[in-house]
C-alpha positions in Angstrom: 101.3 113.6 87.6 104.7 113.2 89.4 104.5 116.7 90.9 100.9 116.5 92.1 100.7 112.9 93.2 101.7 113.7 96.8 98.9 116.2 97.2 96.3 114.4 95.1 96.7 110.9 96.5 98.1 111.2 100.0 97.0 113.0 103.2 98.7 113.4 106.5 96.4 112.9 109.5 96.5 112.6 113.2 96.5 109.0 114.5 93.7 109.9 116.8 91.6 110.7 113.7 92.2 107.3 112.1 89.0 105.4 111.0 88.2 102.0 109.8 88.8 101.6 106.1 91.7 104.2 105.8 94.7 102.9 103.9 98.2 103.7 105.3 100.8 104.8 102.8 103.5 102.5 104.2 103.7 99.3 106.2 103.6 100.1 109.9 105.9 97.5 111.5 106.9 96.7 115.1 110.5 95.5 115.3 112.4 95.2 118.6 109.8 97.3 120.5 110.1 100.1 117.9 107.5 101.2 115.4 108.9 101.7 111.9 107.3 102.9 108.6 108.5 100.6 105.8 107.9 101.3 102.1 107.1 98.2 100.0 109.1 97.4 97.0 108.7 99.6 93.9 107.6 98.2 90.6 111.0 99.4 89.2 113.0 97.4 91.7 110.9 94.3 91.1 111.2 94.5 87.3 114.9 95.2 87.6 115.5 92.1 89.8 113.4 89.9 87.5 115.3 91.3 84.4 118.6 90.5 86.1 117.4 87.0 86.8 117.3 87.6 90.6 113.8 86.5 91.3 114.7 85.5 94.9 115.7 89.1 95.6 112.3 90.3 94.2 110.5 87.9 96.5 112.6 88.9 99.5 111.6 92.5 98.9 108.0 91.5 99.5 108.7 89.9 102.9 108.4 92.5 105.6 110.5 91.7 108.7 108.7 92.2 112.1 105.1 92.3 113.2 103.0 94.2 110.6 100.5 96.4 112.5 99.0 98.0 109.3 99.5 97.3 105.7 98.8 99.4 102.5 98.1 96.2 100.5 94.8 95.5 102.2 92.1 96.7 99.9 89.6 97.2 102.7 92.0 99.4 104.6 92.5 99.4 108.4 90.3 97.2 110.6 88.8 98.5 113.9 91.4 96.4 115.8 94.3 97.9 113.8 93.0 101.4 114.4 92.8 100.7 118.1 96.3 99.3 118.3 97.8 102.3 116.4 96.0 104.8 118.6 97.3 103.0 121.7 100.9 103.1 120.3 100.6 106.8 119.5 99.2 107.6 122.9 102.1 105.8 124.6 104.6 107.7 122.4 105.9 104.6 120.7 105.1 106.1 117.2 104.5 109.4 115.5 101.3 111.2 116.2 100.6 111.7 112.5 100.8 109.3 109.6 100.2 109.4 105.8 97.1 107.7 104.4 96.0 107.3 100.8 93.1 109.3 99.7 90.3 107.0 98.5 86.9 107.3 97.0 84.0 105.0 96.2 84.6 104.5 92.5 82.0 101.8 91.7 79.0 104.1 91.5 81.0 106.6 89.4 82.0 103.8 86.9 78.3 102.6 86.7 77.1 106.1 86.0 79.8 106.7 83.4 78.9 103.4 81.7 75.2 104.3 81.6 75.9 107.8 80.3 78.3 106.4 77.7 75.7 103.9 76.5 73.0 106.5 76.2 75.1 109.2 74.5 76.9 106.7 72.3 73.6 105.3 71.0 72.2 108.7 70.4 75.3 109.9 68.5 75.4 106.8 66.4 71.8 107.2 65.4 72.4 110.9 64.5 75.5 109.9 62.4 73.6 107.2 60.5 
């Protein structure tokens, strides 16, 4: 998993090819007229802070300083407005021309199909066994 997660779950694309619904890998933040890519806190660091009774540090890690242009925590991904802003910033040379996005897929239909198949085959197998 750790060796293949970069290839399996992330993709580097041109900013001009961004579309609504894509999820950036990092927070894209504007600070002091500069665009920065900021990683959110890891689960390890949050757990470590909580275990060491430093809850305020864990909460500070979640507070991103600056104007957030795009966020990986939005389940719906980028909005049309965010895509437009990022494309403008890239065209002006204020940020990189490529960014990492998370690969996503529509999983609800797959889960429904798997549930139906499981119910049908499970009942069939149970009847054969009995």
